[in-house]
C-alpha positions as CSV (number, residue, x, y, z in Angstrom):
1,X,-0.1,-0.5,0.4
2,X,1.9,3.5,-1.3
3,X,0.4,7.1,-0.7
4,X,1.3,9.2,-3.9
5,X,2.3,13.2,-3.8
6,X,3.1,15.4,-7.1
7,X,5.3,18.0,-7.2
8,X,7.0,20.4,-10.0
9,X,3.9,21.7,-11.9
10,X,3.2,25.8,-12.4
11,X,3.4,28.1,-15.6
12,X,6.2,27.6,-18.3
13,X,6.4,29.3,-21.8
14,X,5.9,26.9,-25.1
15,X,9.4,25.5,-25.9
16,X,10.2,25.2,-21.8
17,X,10.8,22.3,-19.9
18,X,9.5,21.2,-16.9
19,X,10.2,18.3,-14.4
20,X,7.5,16.6,-12.2
21,X,8.3,14.4,-9.4
22,X,6.0,12.1,-7.5
23,X,7.2,11.2,-4.3
24,X,5.8,7.5,-2.4
25,X,5.4,6.7,1.0
26,X,4.7,3.3,2.1
27,X,6.0,-0.4,1.4
28,X,7.4,-2.1,-1.5
29,X,7.6,0.6,-3.9
30,X,10.0,-1.4,-6.4
31,X,7.0,-4.4,-7.1
32,X,4.8,-1.1,-8.6
33,X,4.8,-0.6,-12.7
34,X,4.1,3.8,-12.6
35,X,2.3,5.8,-14.8
36,X,1.3,9.7,-15.1
37,X,-1.7,10.7,-16.7
38,X,-3.1,13.9,-17.5
39,X,-6.7,15.3,-17.8
40,X,-7.6,18.7,-19.5
41,X,-10.8,20.7,-18.2
42,X,-13.8,19.0,-20.1
43,X,-11.7,16.2,-21.1
44,X,-10.8,12.2,-20.5
45,X,-7.9,11.3,-18.5
46,X,-5.2,9.8,-20.9
47,X,-2.2,8.0,-20.1
48,X,1.1,9.8,-20.7
49,X,4.3,7.4,-19.9
50,X,4.0,4.3,-18.1
51,X,7.5,2.8,-16.2
52,X,7.6,-1.1,-15.0
53,X,9.3,-2.5,-12.3
54,X,12.2,-3.5,-15.0
55,X,12.5,0.0,-16.1
56,X,10.9,-0.4,-19.5
57,X,9.1,3.1,-20.7
58,X,6.1,3.9,-22.8
59,X,4.9,6.9,-24.2
60,X,1.7,8.0,-25.3
61,X,2.4,9.1,-29.4
62,X,1.7,12.7,-29.0
63,X,4.9,13.2,-26.0
64,X,7.4,11.0,-28.2
65,X,10.3,12.0,-28.5
66,X,9.8,15.2,-26.1
67,X,9.1,13.8,-22.6
68,X,10.9,10.9,-19.9
69,X,9.7,9.1,-17.1
70,X,12.3,7.4,-15.2
71,X,12.1,5.9,-11.4
72,X,14.3,6.0,-8.8
73,X,13.8,3.0,-6.3
74,X,15.7,4.1,-3.7
75,X,14.4,7.7,-2.9
76,X,10.5,5.6,-3.6
77,X,10.2,8.7,-6.4
78,X,9.1,8.6,-10.1
79,X,9.8,11.4,-12.6
80,X,8.6,13.0,-15.6
81,X,10.8,15.2,-17.6
82,X,8.7,17.1,-20.0
83,X,10.6,19.4,-22.9
84,X,9.3,21.2,-25.8
85,X,6.5,21.8,-24.1
86,X,3.7,23.1,-25.8
87,X,-0.1,24.9,-25.1
88,X,-1.7,21.1,-25.8
89,X,0.4,19.8,-22.9
90,X,-1.6,22.0,-20.7
91,X,-3.1,20.1,-18.0
92,X,-3.6,18.2,-14.5
93,X,-1.2,15.7,-14.1
94,X,-1.4,12.9,-11.9
95,X,0.8,10.0,-10.9
96,X,-0.2,6.5,-10.7
97,X,1.1,3.2,-8.9
98,X,0.1,-0.3,-10.3
99,X,0.4,-3.9,-10.6
100,X,-0.1,-6.8,-13.1
101,X,-2.5,-8.4,-12.8
102,X,-4.4,-6.1,-11.4
103,X,-4.2,-6.0,-7.0
104,X,-3.5,-2.5,-6.7
105,X,-4.4,0.9,-8.0
106,X,-3.1,4.3,-6.2
107,X,-3.8,7.8,-7.3
108,X,-2.2,10.9,-6.4
109,X,-4.3,14.4,-6.1
110,X,-2.6,16.3,-9.3
111,X,-0.5,19.1,-10.0
112,X,-1.4,21.6,-12.2
113,X,1.1,22.1,-15.5
114,X,0.4,25.3,-17.8
115,X,1.5,26.1,-20.8
116,X,1.3,29.6,-21.8
117,X,3.0,32.7,-23.4
């Protein structure tokens, strides 16, 4: 069982960069796959990136080549490095921890990212 807290959101200009962090509390962080989702106002929540316990990552087509997900198991933290940001990246970003087969599914409260000049 883990609790997740996101940080690092804010206002950034188009073309800029931002790094989000998700700090986990609890036991056995290394056994969980991790993911970042985002949700814009009035829109469905969508998967942005994921990283497995074996550090295999996957990305949504919209962010490939611009975003990088990583994890530091020793610090119980997952990161999302966002480069070349676009206005359409504006959303609330959520951290997610899960297991496969389904046995656990934890969510953070979210952090706002706004890309505007």
